[in-house]
N, C-alpha and C positions, 0 to 999 in steps of 0.2 A: 441419590448415591452418595454424588460429588460431593454435597456437603461434608454425610459423615466421614469420606475421606480425606476432606481437607482439614476436620476433628482431629485425626487419626494423627495426620503427618505433624500439625499445628505442636499436639502434648506431644508427639514422641520427640520433637525438637526442643520442647522444656523439660522432655524430662534427662535427654542428654544435657543441656547445660545445666540445670539443678545436680545431677553426679558430677560433672566437671566442678559445678561450683565447691561442692562436699570435699573433692578432692583435693582443690587450692586450699580451702581453707585447713585441712590437715595436715597438709606437707608444708605450705609456706606461715603458717601463724607460727612464731617462736614457741606460745604455749598453749595449744589447743585443750588442754586441763581444766583451763581458767570456764567460772562459770559462764558467762556471756556468750563465751565462744561455743560451749556446749551449749546450751539454749538454741544457736542460731544455728548447730549442727543437729538438733532434734527438730526443728522447724524443716532445712532445707529435707533432712529425710522423709517427715511428713507427708511435706510437699511434692516429694518425687512418686512415695504410693499414690497420691490422689493422680497424679498426673500416669501415672501407669495405669491406675485403677480405669479414669477415663479413655484411655488407649484400649484396653481388653472389650471395654463396653463397644465402643465404637466398630473393633475388629467383627465382634458376636453379633453386631444391628446389620452390618455388613455383609455377613455371612445368611442371616435370615432374609435378608433382599433380594439373596441369590436362590432363584427360583428354580429355572431350566439353565442347564450345566451344556457344556460342549462334554461329548463321549472323550473320557479320557482312556487312555491307553492301561490298560492290565496289572501291570507293576505298580503304576503310579498309585491307582486306586489299594494294595494292597496296605502301604504304609502311611494312608491318609491319617487314622488315627495316629499315629506315632508324630508325627506333621504338625498336624492340628496340635495335640496336647503337648510338644515341645516348644511352640512360641508362648504356653502358659508357663510353661518350666523356665522358658529364659525371663521372664515377667518376676518368677518367685527367684531366680537367683539372684539377680540384679539387685531389688529390695533389700535377701536377704546378704547382699556383698557391701551394701552398707554399715550393715550391722558389725560384718565379719571386719570393716576395715578399722572399726570404732574397737574393736578388742584388741587389733594389730596395736592403736596406737594406747592401749591401754584404760582406756574410756570407758569402764565395766559396765558403769550406771545408765552411761548413756546408751554403751550395747544393748542391755539387757531391756529400757524402752522402746529401742526401737525396734527392739525383736517381737516385744507387746502387739505394739503398733503396726507392724507388719504384717504380723498375725492376724490380729483384727481386720486389717485390709482384707485380707486372703481369706477370709470368711465368708466374711462382706459380699467379696467377689461372685466365692464358689456359690450361696445364696440367693443372688440377684441377677447372677448374669449366665452363667455357667453352668448350673442346675435347669434353670427356666432353657436354658438353647437347648442343654440333651432334652429335654421333655417334648421341648416343639421341633425336634429333626425327627424324635419317634413318631410324632404325629406325623408332619409334612415331609417326608424323604424329598431329596432334590430327585429331580424328574432329568434324566440322562437322554438326550436325544441323539 
């Protein structure tokens, strides 16, 4: 579990650096509409999606490793589904915010390509991580002591 946690922290940090690099390139380059700049931005966008996918995978692996959990107050349990899925929404919105930044800078083709790639990553994450986790969780619920 320590390894999974370290991997998740590392890729979270790399995601932050990648998002910052995208923001810096957009704001400091004199003309981000040049082809070579758009290629770099696209690669960084794909890299960000990949890092975030790894973070989600590690997060779900850690959740599967948790078999016996302490008893939590009832108030906390009512919103647990929302809290868990709000993390996924945060991942989704972070990925989509890059596409929105491309739209703001009138990089329409780059934004469309970024939306398509992000959508493919989201579909892949759902099919390979989220849905199998939900099936596993239904078969093996967490034991509360």
